[in-house]
C-alpha positions as CSV (number, residue, x, y, z in Angstrom):
1,X,-38.6,-22.7,116.5
2,X,-42.3,-21.9,116.0
3,X,-42.6,-22.0,112.4
4,X,-46.0,-20.7,112.4
5,X,-45.5,-17.6,114.3
6,X,-42.2,-17.0,112.1
7,X,-44.4,-17.2,109.0
8,X,-46.8,-14.6,110.4
9,X,-44.1,-12.3,111.2
10,X,-42.6,-12.6,107.9
11,X,-45.6,-11.9,106.1
12,X,-46.6,-8.9,108.3
13,X,-43.1,-7.4,107.6
14,X,-43.6,-8.0,103.8
15,X,-46.8,-6.1,104.1
16,X,-45.2,-3.1,105.9
17,X,-42.3,-3.0,103.3
18,X,-45.0,-2.9,100.6
19,X,-46.8,-0.1,102.3
20,X,-43.7,2.1,102.7
21,X,-42.8,1.3,98.7
22,X,-46.3,2.6,98.0
23,X,-46.0,5.8,100.0
24,X,-42.4,6.3,98.4
25,X,-43.9,5.9,94.9
26,X,-46.8,8.3,95.6
27,X,-44.4,10.9,97.1
28,X,-42.3,10.7,93.8
29,X,-45.3,11.1,91.6
30,X,-46.3,14.1,93.5
31,X,-42.9,15.6,93.2
32,X,-43.0,14.7,89.4
33,X,-46.3,16.4,88.9
34,X,-45.1,19.6,90.9
35,X,-41.9,19.9,88.5
36,X,-44.2,19.1,85.3
37,X,-46.4,22.0,86.4
38,X,-43.5,24.5,86.9
39,X,-42.1,23.4,83.4
40,X,-45.5,24.0,81.8
41,X,-45.8,27.4,83.4
42,X,-42.5,28.5,82.1
43,X,-42.9,30.4,79.0
44,X,-40.7,29.6,76.0
45,X,-40.4,33.2,74.6
46,X,-38.4,32.1,71.7
47,X,-41.0,29.6,70.7
48,X,-43.7,32.3,71.3
49,X,-41.9,34.7,68.9
50,X,-41.3,37.2,71.7
51,X,-37.7,38.6,72.2
52,X,-36.4,39.1,75.8
53,X,-32.9,40.4,76.9
54,X,-30.4,37.8,77.4
55,X,-29.4,39.0,80.6
56,X,-31.9,40.1,83.2
57,X,-31.1,41.7,86.5
58,X,-30.5,39.1,89.4
59,X,-32.6,39.5,92.4
60,X,-31.1,36.7,94.4
61,X,-31.7,37.4,98.3
62,X,-33.2,40.7,97.4
63,X,-36.1,41.4,99.7
64,X,-38.3,44.7,99.7
65,X,-41.3,46.2,101.3
66,X,-43.8,49.1,101.3
67,X,-42.1,52.4,102.1
68,X,-43.7,55.9,102.7
69,X,-42.3,59.2,101.7
70,X,-43.1,63.0,102.0
71,X,-42.3,65.8,99.5
72,X,-39.2,67.9,100.3
73,X,-39.7,71.6,100.8
74,X,-36.8,73.6,99.1
75,X,-37.6,76.9,101.0
76,X,-34.7,76.9,103.3
77,X,-32.3,75.3,100.8
78,X,-33.0,78.0,98.4
79,X,-32.3,80.8,101.1
80,X,-28.8,79.5,101.5
81,X,-27.8,78.9,97.8
82,X,-27.9,82.0,95.7
83,X,-28.1,80.1,92.5
84,X,-31.4,78.2,93.5
85,X,-35.0,79.5,93.7
86,X,-38.1,77.7,94.8
87,X,-41.6,77.4,93.4
88,X,-44.4,79.0,95.2
89,X,-45.2,75.6,96.9
90,X,-41.6,75.0,97.6
91,X,-42.0,71.4,96.4
92,X,-39.6,72.3,93.5
93,X,-36.5,74.1,92.9
94,X,-34.9,75.8,89.9
95,X,-31.1,76.0,89.5
96,X,-29.0,78.0,87.4
97,X,-25.3,76.9,86.6
98,X,-22.6,79.6,86.8
99,X,-20.9,77.9,83.9
100,X,-22.4,75.9,81.2
101,X,-21.7,72.1,81.0
102,X,-21.3,70.4,77.7
103,X,-23.5,67.2,77.6
104,X,-22.8,66.4,73.9
105,X,-21.5,63.2,72.7
106,X,-22.7,61.4,75.6
107,X,-20.2,63.1,78.1
108,X,-22.1,63.1,81.5
109,X,-18.9,63.1,83.8
110,X,-19.0,67.0,84.3
111,X,-22.7,67.0,84.8
112,X,-22.4,64.2,87.5
113,X,-19.8,65.9,89.3
114,X,-21.8,69.1,89.4
115,X,-24.7,67.2,90.7
116,X,-22.8,65.6,93.7
117,X,-21.4,68.9,94.8
118,X,-24.1,71.4,94.2
119,X,-27.5,69.8,93.9
120,X,-29.6,68.9,97.1
121,X,-28.8,65.3,98.0
122,X,-27.1,64.7,94.6
123,X,-25.6,61.4,95.5
124,X,-29.2,60.1,95.6
125,X,-30.0,60.6,91.9
126,X,-29.1,58.4,88.9
127,X,-29.4,59.0,85.2
128,X,-32.7,57.7,83.9
129,X,-33.4,59.3,80.5
130,X,-31.5,61.3,77.7
131,X,-33.5,63.3,75.1
132,X,-32.3,65.9,72.5
133,X,-33.3,68.6,74.8
134,X,-33.2,67.3,78.5
135,X,-31.3,65.0,80.7
136,X,-33.5,63.3,83.4
137,X,-32.2,61.8,86.8
138,X,-34.5,59.8,89.2
139,X,-34.0,59.9,93.0
140,X,-33.1,56.6,94.6
141,X,-33.7,54.8,97.8
142,X,-31.5,52.0,99.0
143,X,-29.8,52.1,95.5
144,X,-33.2,51.6,93.8
145,X,-34.7,54.2,91.6
146,X,-38.1,56.0,92.4
147,X,-39.7,55.4,89.1
148,X,-42.1,57.4,87.0
149,X,-42.4,60.0,89.9
150,X,-42.7,63.9,89.1
151,X,-42.0,64.4,93.0
152,X,-38.5,62.7,92.8
153,X,-36.8,63.9,89.5
154,X,-33.9,66.0,88.4
155,X,-34.0,67.5,85.0
156,X,-31.4,69.5,83.0
157,X,-32.4,71.5,80.1
158,X,-30.3,70.9,77.2
159,X,-29.7,73.9,74.5
160,X,-29.3,73.4,70.6
161,X,-25.7,73.5,71.2
162,X,-25.6,70.4,73.5
163,X,-25.0,72.4,76.8
164,X,-26.9,72.9,79.9
165,X,-27.1,75.7,82.0
166,X,-30.3,75.1,84.2
167,X,-32.2,72.6,86.0
168,X,-35.4,71.8,87.9
169,X,-35.6,69.5,91.0
170,X,-38.2,67.6,93.2
171,X,-37.3,65.4,96.0
172,X,-38.7,63.0,98.8
173,X,-37.7,63.1,102.3
174,X,-38.5,60.8,105.2
175,X,-38.2,57.8,103.3
176,X,-38.8,54.7,105.6
177,X,-40.7,51.4,105.8
178,X,-44.5,51.8,106.3
179,X,-46.0,51.1,109.3
180,X,-48.1,47.9,109.7
181,X,-48.0,44.6,110.9
182,X,-48.2,42.9,107.3
183,X,-45.2,44.8,106.1
184,X,-42.5,42.6,106.5
185,X,-39.8,42.4,103.6
186,X,-40.5,39.8,100.9
187,X,-38.3,38.2,98.4
188,X,-38.7,39.8,95.0
189,X,-39.7,37.7,92.2
190,X,-37.4,37.5,89.0
191,X,-37.6,39.7,86.1
192,X,-38.3,36.8,83.9
193,X,-41.5,36.0,86.1
194,X,-42.6,39.5,85.9
195,X,-42.4,39.3,82.1
196,X,-44.3,35.8,82.1
197,X,-47.0,37.9,84.0
198,X,-47.2,40.3,81.0
199,X,-47.7,37.1,78.8
200,X,-50.3,35.4,81.0
201,X,-52.3,38.6,80.9
202,X,-51.9,38.9,77.1
203,X,-49.9,42.2,77.2
204,X,-47.2,40.5,75.4
205,X,-47.9,39.3,71.8
206,X,-45.9,37.5,69.0
207,X,-43.1,39.8,67.4
208,X,-43.0,41.8,70.5
209,X,-39.6,42.9,72.0
210,X,-38.9,43.4,75.8
211,X,-36.4,46.1,75.7
212,X,-35.5,46.1,79.3
213,X,-36.4,45.5,83.0
214,X,-35.5,47.3,86.0
215,X,-36.5,47.1,89.7
216,X,-37.5,50.1,91.7
217,X,-40.2,51.8,93.8
218,X,-43.4,52.7,92.2
219,X,-46.1,55.0,93.7
220,X,-49.3,53.0,94.8
221,X,-51.0,55.6,97.1
222,X,-50.5,59.4,96.4
223,X,-51.5,62.1,98.9
224,X,-50.8,65.9,98.7
225,X,-47.7,65.5,100.6
226,X,-47.3,61.6,101.4
227,X,-46.8,58.7,99.1
228,X,-46.7,54.9,99.5
229,X,-44.0,53.2,97.4
230,X,-44.1,49.6,96.4
231,X,-41.3,47.6,94.9
232,X,-42.1,47.0,90.9
233,X,-40.6,45.8,87.8
234,X,-40.4,48.4,85.1
235,X,-40.5,46.5,81.9
236,X,-40.6,48.4,78.4
237,X,-41.9,46.7,75.5
238,X,-41.6,47.5,71.6
239,X,-45.0,46.5,70.0
240,X,-44.8,47.4,66.4
241,X,-42.4,50.3,66.7
242,X,-44.4,51.7,69.7
243,X,-42.8,51.7,73.3
244,X,-45.2,50.9,76.1
245,X,-44.1,50.7,79.8
246,X,-45.5,48.2,82.2
247,X,-45.3,48.3,86.2
248,X,-45.5,44.8,87.6
249,X,-45.7,44.2,91.4
250,X,-42.3,42.7,92.1
251,X,-43.2,40.8,95.6
252,X,-46.6,39.5,94.9
253,X,-47.8,36.0,94.0
254,X,-50.6,37.7,92.1
255,X,-49.1,40.9,90.9
256,X,-51.0,43.8,89.7
257,X,-50.0,45.4,86.5
258,X,-50.1,49.0,85.5
259,X,-49.9,50.1,82.0
260,X,-48.1,53.4,80.8
261,X,-48.3,54.5,77.0
């Protein structure tokens, strides 16, 4: 046995083992730093004195993309429905109910039934807002609302006795993914991340309360008859008794924020 060669081989193996250990250690340090950065970026809202909902909508495996839509012309629909008239441009319809519907005491089952049977594409609308003199529904696409859009809305006027007998409607048609090579579906960021963006951009202050967050489509480009809609989080914030609505891009690493007072 050549002891000198064996000794040299053992030293070489020892050096290789040490090199592997060094690289393993560096890799662990890098992963640890990444985890630490993630923890640092996560906002402790309770510690910051900001209240957010205990339960936020889940977006696991939810992917969305830009879509385009056109305004619907109610001219032909009005011709075939005696209780519906259209506006001069045809982009809105006014309907009269043959029998009043009682919407007092939060009873909306009869109203929803009427919408499904009598309103143009009634199944595509969902309840959005309730006021003393108005009940508002929003049009949806793929089960997500088209938010804050006067061209995709259904409103019922409520009289002082809590009954409604008329409505106005606008609608979008030909809703489909926008053309373009860079319009692949993207994973939607969580509602909490969207709320954190408000905090990082100083829209959220101590003692603020985030009332709710919902995912939907928000108009980013608007032409006379065509709109481009993008996935956004709608977040309502109570600041000193005043409610402010924010729209945060939902599938962007550097989301744009729109503020609506």
